[in-house]
C-alpha positions, -999 to +999 in steps of 0.1 A: -426+495-115-414+469-090-450+467-076-464+463-111-440+435-119-448+418-086-486+420-093-480+406-128-459+378-114-487+368-089-513+369-116-493+347-139-485+323-111-521+321-101-533+312-136-504+289-145-509+268-113-542+256-129-535+259-167-513+251-196-490+280-202-472+291-234-442+314-229-434+340-256-404+359-267-411+388-291-397+419-307-409+444-333-403+477-351-427+506-351-431+542-361-437+563-331-452+598-329-475+618-306-507+638-305-494+671-294-514+703-284-501+736-270-529+758-255-555+738-276-536+742-309-524+710-326-486+710-333-470+695-364-456+661-353-438+635-375-430+598-369-396+584-361-384+547-359-386+527-327-392+492-314-400+468-287-386+436-272-399+415-244-413+383-228-449+372-223-472+343-216-504+329-230-527+314-204-561+297-211-589+317-196-622+306-211-628+287-244-608+307-270-600+336-247-566+338-231-548+360-205-517+373-222-496+396-200-461+408-210-432+428-198-411+446-225-387+474-234-399+500-258-380+527-277-402+556-288-402+593-295-414+620-318-404+651-338-424+682-333-424+717-349-439+744-327-464+771-337-471+780-301-447+779-272-445+765-237-421+762-208-420+725-216-396+719-233-385+757-235-402+789-244-376+796-271-378+761-287-392+761-323-387+723-328-379+692-307-367+657-315-371+632-286-360+597-280-372+578-249-365+544-233-393+528-213-402+496-195-438+485-199-460+459-181-490+449-203-522+433-190-536+419-222-564+395-233-562+375-265-590+359-285-582+332-310-606+330-340-600+292-342-589+263-321-567+251-349-529+252-344-527+279-371-551+308-365-557+345-365-561+364-332-568+397-317-552+410-285-558+442-265-554+457-231-537+485-211-500+489-203-483+507-175-449+522-183-419+538-167-395+560-187-360+550-178-343+578-197-348+602-226-330+626-248-342+656-267-326+678-293-341+713-292-339+738-321-341+773-307-355+805-322-320+820-325-309+792-348-289+773-323-296+738-309-294+721-275-289+684-269-299+673-234-314+646-212-352+649-209-360+663-174-385+640-157-403+654-127-427+680-114-436+707-140-416+689-167-421+654-182-439+626-164-418+595-157-449+572-155-477+567-180-504+543-194-511+531-229-536+510-248-523+483-271-543+465-298-529+437-321-542+417-350-521+388-361-515+352-369-500+323-350-486+293-369-487+257-360-450+259-353-454+285-326-444+316-345-465+348-346-467+380-366-490+409-356-498+444-366-497+465-334-512+499-325-503+518-293-523+548-281-511+569-251-538+573-224-519+597-203-502+631-209-464+630-210-462+665-197-465+673-160-466+711-165-497+729-153-511+746-183-484+731-205-486+710-236-508+679-239-486+651-253-500+616-259-478+592-277-487+569-306-470+540-324-479+516-352-458+487-364-452+449-367-444+425-339-428+390-344-426+363-317-420+327-309-435+304-282-404+288-269-416+266-240-448+250-229-457+238-194-485+214-186-504+203-156 
């Protein structure tokens, strides 16, 4: 993740050396879930509340197209009821409720529909993420439950992943923005060979404010 942050810093510095840069603080709430398969069979997954908060920049690229990278914290998770079983999380688990804390670096491009101060926009691109920590509450087939930290590593959960973000929103003349955001997991959260296929999802609203502007 340090390498990702360094690359992102160099990209921002390279663009901002020649361009007018808008700096952005943002936060939002979302419902997070997952597409979850065990041995090809879809599991019953429900949403749970989560959110994001971070910093970004908006750098002119070409005409109404902007480079808009960001670094942010995200809280996500899912609730799943199992109809088939796997060593991840446990062979005797019949349900699981997870909560994960991640740091993400986003490499996004933004297109403004108008050059007017108030305008609609779309924004999209990939993110690279690192899970800092996670908790899961397992319901077992004997009726008991287990609360534990999620094990990240070989043959358990992967600590690193990638997502695709898409936003549609509106920026005001005063520098505020609101956007609907959809996040789709591109990588499998599970590292287990022959284990479950877990790809996270989230949908929600993001609010932000451009708080500083630098000029040539």
